[in-house]
C-alpha positions in Angstrom: -0.1 -0.2 0.5 1.3 3.1 -1.3 2.2 6.3 1.6 0.0 8.3 -0.8 -3.3 6.3 -0.4 -3.1 6.2 3.6 -2.2 9.9 4.0 -5.5 11.5 3.6 -7.7 9.1 5.0 -4.6 9.0 8.1 -5.2 12.8 8.5 -8.8 12.5 9.0 -8.5 10.0 11.5 -5.5 11.3 13.4 -7.7 14.9 13.8 -10.9 13.0 14.1 -9.6 11.3 17.0 -7.9 14.7 18.0 -11.5 16.3 18.4 -13.2 13.3 19.9 -10.5 12.5 22.5 -10.5 16.4 23.8 -14.4 16.3 24.2 -13.9 13.0 26.4 -11.1 14.2 27.9 -12.7 17.4 29.4 -15.8 15.1 30.3 -13.6 12.8 32.5 -10.6 14.9 33.3 -12.2 18.4 33.2 -15.6 17.6 34.6 -17.6 19.0 31.6 -20.4 16.7 31.4 -22.1 17.1 28.0 -25.5 18.2 26.9 -27.6 16.8 24.5 -26.6 18.4 21.7 -22.7 17.9 22.8 -23.5 14.0 22.7 -25.2 14.5 19.4 -21.8 16.6 17.6 -19.5 13.6 18.4 -21.1 11.0 16.2 -19.8 12.8 13.2 -16.4 12.5 14.7 -17.1 8.6 15.5 -18.0 8.0 12.0 -15.2 10.0 10.3 -13.1 7.3 12.5 -14.6 4.7 11.4 -15.1 5.6 8.0 -10.9 6.8 7.8 -10.0 3.4 9.1 -12.3 1.1 7.0 -10.1 3.3 4.4 -7.1 2.9 5.3 -7.4 -1.0 5.9 -9.1 -1.5 2.4 -6.4 0.6 0.6 -9.0 1.0 -2.4 -7.3 3.9 -4.7 -10.4 4.2 -7.1 -12.2 4.8 -3.9 -10.1 7.3 -2.3 -12.3 10.3 -3.7 -15.6 9.1 -2.9 -14.6 8.6 0.8 -13.0 12.3 0.9 -16.5 13.2 -0.1 -18.8 10.9 1.6 -16.4 12.5 4.7 -16.9 16.0 3.7 -20.6 15.3 3.6 -20.1 14.2 7.7 -18.3 16.6 8.4 -21.0 19.1 6.7 -23.9 17.3 8.9 -21.3 18.2 11.9 -21.1 21.6 11.1 -25.1 21.5 10.8 -25.4 20.6 13.9 -22.5 22.8 15.4 -24.2 26.0 14.4 -27.3 24.9 15.6 -25.7 24.3 19.1 -24.3 27.6 18.8 -27.4 29.2 18.0 -29.6 27.8 20.7 -26.4 29.1 23.2 -26.7 32.3 21.9 -30.5 32.2 21.8 -30.9 32.5 18.1 -32.7 29.2 17.9 -34.7 27.3 20.3 -33.0 24.2 21.5 -34.3 21.0 22.4 -37.0 21.1 25.3 -35.1 18.4 27.2 -31.7 20.6 27.6 -33.2 24.0 27.5 -34.4 27.0 30.0 -37.9 27.0 28.5 -40.2 28.5 31.3 -43.4 27.0 31.2 -45.3 26.9 34.3 -46.9 23.2 35.7 -50.4 22.6 36.4 -50.1 19.9 38.9 -47.9 18.3 40.6 -47.7 15.5 38.3 -46.7 17.6 35.5 -44.1 19.1 37.6 -42.9 16.3 38.4 -42.7 14.8 34.7 -40.9 18.2 33.9 -38.2 18.0 36.6 -37.3 14.3 35.5 -37.7 14.7 31.5 -34.7 17.9 32.0 -31.5 17.4 31.3 -28.6 17.6 34.2 -27.2 20.0 31.5 -28.4 22.7 29.8 -27.9 23.2 25.9 -28.2 26.9 26.0 -25.5 27.7 28.4 -22.1 27.0 27.2 -20.1 25.0 30.1 -16.6 26.5 29.0 -15.2 28.6 26.1 -11.8 30.0 25.3 -11.2 33.5 23.5 -15.5 33.8 23.7 -15.8 30.8 21.9 -17.5 27.4 23.4 -16.6 24.4 22.8 -20.0 23.8 20.3 -18.0 27.1 18.4 -14.5 25.1 18.3 -16.7 21.8 16.8 -18.1 24.4 14.1 -14.7 25.6 13.2 -12.9 22.3 13.5 -15.9 20.6 10.9 -15.8 23.5 8.5 -12.1 23.2 8.3 -12.7 19.3 7.9 -15.3 19.7 5.5 -12.9 22.2 3.4 -10.0 19.6 3.6 -12.5 17.0 2.4 -13.7 18.5 -0.4 -9.8 20.0 -1.4 -8.4 16.1 -1.4 -11.8 14.8 -3.5 -10.7 17.4 -6.1 -7.1 16.2 -6.0 -8.1 12.6 -6.1 -10.2 12.7 -8.8 -7.6 14.7 -11.3 -6.0 12.2 -13.4 -2.5 10.9 -12.4 -0.1 12.7 -14.6 3.3 12.0 -12.8 2.5 8.3 -14.3 1.8 9.5 -17.9 4.8 11.5 -17.6 7.2 9.0 -16.9 6.1 6.8 -19.9 7.0 9.8 -22.1 10.0 10.0 -21.1 11.3 6.0 -21.1 
């Protein structure tokens, strides 16, 4: 298996492990419990890990551009989820009822009890951590945008005909 064949999926694998690893470190080492939207955003990175691992193991050169395109779709979905989460944090959008601070009064004790039991312990509309004013959802959005760009660039590059082989044949 050539180094060129492994380079792109290995880079995606490393980046995805780094992002998902940082999220898990923030939970287990930093004590930051994830909200419902945070957990949802992790699925895209886990899917990217699986796709890139399968790509490395299979080593199929003709499939590599399509792997890049599939990964760009996965990261585009991640962008959408992260943008939605940032919007919930900034109160641009209403978040899921289970993890936002919607204030609706309960009519009965049973309704109040049901509402409390449904309420997630971590709110989606209040960032638990930020760096330079950017929450973890914001950093996820930035990382996802960069990965979409990288995967689309890889798709375009991998779809180009290989000139080096043709140039070598002409020189021989």
